[in-house]
C-alpha positions in Angstrom: -0.1 -0.1 -0.1 1.1 3.5 -0.8 1.6 5.6 2.2 -1.5 8.0 3.0 -2.9 9.2 5.9 -5.1 7.6 7.9 -8.5 8.8 9.3 -10.7 6.7 11.4 -14.5 7.4 11.1 -17.4 6.4 13.2 -21.3 5.9 12.7 -20.6 5.5 9.5 -24.7 5.3 7.9 -26.3 6.0 4.3 -25.8 10.3 5.1 -23.5 12.1 7.1 -21.3 9.1 7.8 -21.1 7.8 4.2 -20.7 11.5 3.3 -17.6 11.8 5.6 -16.1 8.7 4.0 -16.2 10.4 0.4 -14.8 13.5 1.2 -11.6 12.3 3.2 -11.5 9.6 0.7 -11.1 12.0 -1.8 -9.0 14.3 0.2 -6.4 11.5 -0.2 -7.1 9.3 2.8 -7.0 5.8 3.6 -10.4 5.8 5.4 -11.3 3.4 7.8 -15.1 3.0 8.7 -16.4 1.6 12.0 -20.0 0.2 12.4 -21.6 -2.2 14.5 -22.5 -4.0 11.7 -19.7 -3.3 8.1 -22.9 -5.1 6.3 -24.1 -1.5 5.5 -20.7 -0.3 4.8 -19.2 -2.5 2.8 -21.1 -1.8 -0.5 -19.3 1.9 0.6 -15.6 0.5 0.5 -15.9 -2.0 -2.5 -16.9 1.7 -4.2 -14.3 3.7 -3.0 -10.5 3.6 -3.3 -8.6 2.2 0.0 -11.5 2.3 2.0 -12.0 -0.1 4.7 -14.4 -1.6 7.1 -14.1 -2.7 10.3 -17.0 -3.6 12.8 -16.7 -2.0 15.7 -19.4 -1.1 18.4 -17.7 2.3 20.2 -20.2 1.9 23.3 -17.4 -1.0 24.2 -14.1 0.4 25.5 -12.1 -3.4 24.5 -14.0 -2.9 21.2 -12.3 0.6 20.4 -9.1 -0.7 21.6 -9.7 -3.9 19.6 -10.3 -1.9 16.7 -8.0 0.9 16.5 -5.1 -1.8 17.1 -6.3 -2.8 14.0 -6.0 0.1 12.1 -2.8 0.4 13.6 -1.4 -2.4 12.9 -2.8 -2.8 9.2 -2.9 0.7 8.3 -0.7 3.0 10.7 -1.6 5.0 13.8 -4.4 7.4 12.2 -3.8 11.4 11.3 -7.8 12.3 12.0 -10.6 10.5 14.4 -14.2 11.6 13.5 -16.6 10.4 16.0 -19.9 10.5 14.2 -21.9 7.5 15.9 -24.7 9.0 18.2 -27.2 7.3 19.9 -30.4 8.9 19.6 -34.2 8.5 21.2 -36.7 10.6 22.6 -39.6 11.0 25.0 -39.9 13.6 28.4 -38.2 12.8 31.3 -41.4 11.1 32.9 -41.6 8.6 30.5 -38.6 7.3 29.2 -36.8 4.4 29.8 -34.0 5.1 31.8 -31.9 2.6 30.1 -32.0 4.8 26.6 -30.8 8.1 28.6 -27.4 5.3 29.8 -27.3 3.7 26.1 -27.3 7.1 24.6 -24.7 8.2 26.8 -22.2 5.1 26.4 -22.1 5.8 22.4 -22.1 9.6 22.4 -19.9 10.4 25.4 -18.0 7.0 26.6 -17.3 5.9 22.5 -15.8 9.8 22.1 -13.7 9.1 25.4 -12.7 5.7 24.4 -11.7 6.9 21.6 -9.7 9.6 22.0 -7.1 7.7 24.6 -6.6 5.3 22.1 -5.3 7.8 19.2 -3.9 10.3 21.2 -1.0 8.9 22.2 0.4 8.3 18.5 -1.1 11.9 17.7 0.8 13.6 20.2 4.2 11.9 19.8 4.3 13.2 16.4 2.7 16.5 17.2 -0.1 16.7 15.1 -3.5 15.4 14.2 -7.5 16.0 14.4 -10.4 14.7 16.1 -13.4 15.9 15.2 -17.0 15.9 17.0 -20.4 15.6 14.9 -22.7 16.9 17.6 -26.1 18.9 17.0 -28.3 21.7 18.7 -29.4 19.3 21.6 -25.4 20.3 22.8 -26.1 23.6 24.1 -30.1 23.5 25.1 -32.6 20.5 26.5 -36.0 20.2 24.6 -39.1 18.5 26.2 -39.0 15.9 24.4 -35.0 14.9 23.9 -34.3 14.2 27.8 -32.6 10.8 26.9 -30.8 12.8 24.5 -29.5 16.3 24.6 -28.0 15.5 28.5 -25.9 12.8 26.4 -24.7 15.2 23.8 -24.3 18.6 25.9 -21.7 15.9 28.2 -20.5 15.0 25.0 -19.3 18.9 23.7 -17.8 19.3 27.7 -15.8 16.6 27.0 -14.9 17.9 23.4 -13.5 20.5 25.3 -11.5 19.0 28.0 -10.2 17.0 25.3 -9.3 20.4 23.1 -7.4 21.9 25.8 -5.7 19.4 26.8 -4.2 18.5 23.4 -4.4 21.6 21.4 -0.7 22.6 22.8 0.4 19.1 22.1 -0.1 19.8 18.5 -3.6 17.9 18.1 -6.6 19.9 16.6 -10.2 18.9 18.3 -13.1 20.6 17.0 -16.7 20.1 17.8 -19.6 20.8 15.1 -22.4 22.0 15.8 -25.2 20.7 13.2 -28.2 23.0 13.5 -30.7 21.5 11.2 -32.4 18.3 9.8 -30.2 16.6 7.6 -31.2 15.9 3.8 -32.0 11.9 4.3 -34.8 9.7 2.5 -36.1 9.2 5.9 -36.5 12.8 7.1 -38.0 13.9 3.5 -40.8 11.6 4.4 -41.9 12.9 7.6 -41.4 16.2 6.6 -43.1 16.3 3.2 -44.0 19.6 1.6 -40.3 21.5 3.3 -37.8 23.2 0.5 -34.9 21.4 0.0 -33.2 24.5 1.2 -34.9 23.5 4.7 -32.3 20.9 4.9 -28.7 20.7 5.6 -26.6 18.7 3.0 -24.7 15.6 4.2 -21.8 16.3 1.8 -21.7 20.0 2.7 -21.4 18.7 6.6 -18.7 16.3 5.4 -17.0 19.6 3.2 -16.7 21.5 6.1 -15.2 18.8 9.0 -12.4 18.0 5.6 -11.6 22.3 6.1 -11.4 22.0 10.2 -8.9 19.3 9.2 -7.0 21.1 7.3 -6.8 24.8 9.1 -3.6 26.5 10.0 -3.1 26.0 13.8 -2.7 29.8 14.1 -5.9 29.6 13.5 -8.0 26.7 15.2 -11.3 26.0 16.0 -13.2 24.3 18.5 -16.6 25.3 18.1 -18.6 25.5 14.6 -22.1 25.9 13.9 -23.4 25.3 11.0 -26.9 25.3 9.6 -28.8 26.5 6.2 -28.8 30.1 5.7 -32.8 30.3 6.4 -32.6 28.3 9.7 -33.8 30.5 12.6 -31.9 30.7 15.5 
């Protein structure tokens, strides 16, 4: 294999995750896509150059450790980590199953902790690297039916900031991308039929911004980046 920078992308589904894989692949990266089941991403791996699929449930510390070790052994230490996996669910605080909150916390917060711990040492040793986390508006506000989700995204944002403050002086860029929009997926189009095209945010546009953040000059790093369609009320 030719020498290429290595990017790990978690939560590779048919929308944002796949768009992120495509963007970093087009940018010259060897991309390793992590998902609980590789069946959904095998087609993506077959269609794109130097894209590889590894099964990993990021809520498990041992699973993350094994997956990153495999990446390191097969392709070398990762230059970029994009934590896009998300645990979600809706309901008010009186109705939700408490286990949903716990499960979402495991994916959104503990998954970030496990992943960052595994990739940080190599990045610090090289004095460079990027950790990007995809978040949303729930990370800064708790709406009535988001009791099982918003607390985990808020904790995720704060954890990412703690990691950023620690790793930044070592040359590792950590950024949190707050997506204040409805992502353009077939499911959301069906659920919100009648909405115009410019109501939705494009997965490819999200991926472009992540790639831009990775390429920022270290004299002008961003931590919190907010993305929303031009006509979104905020």
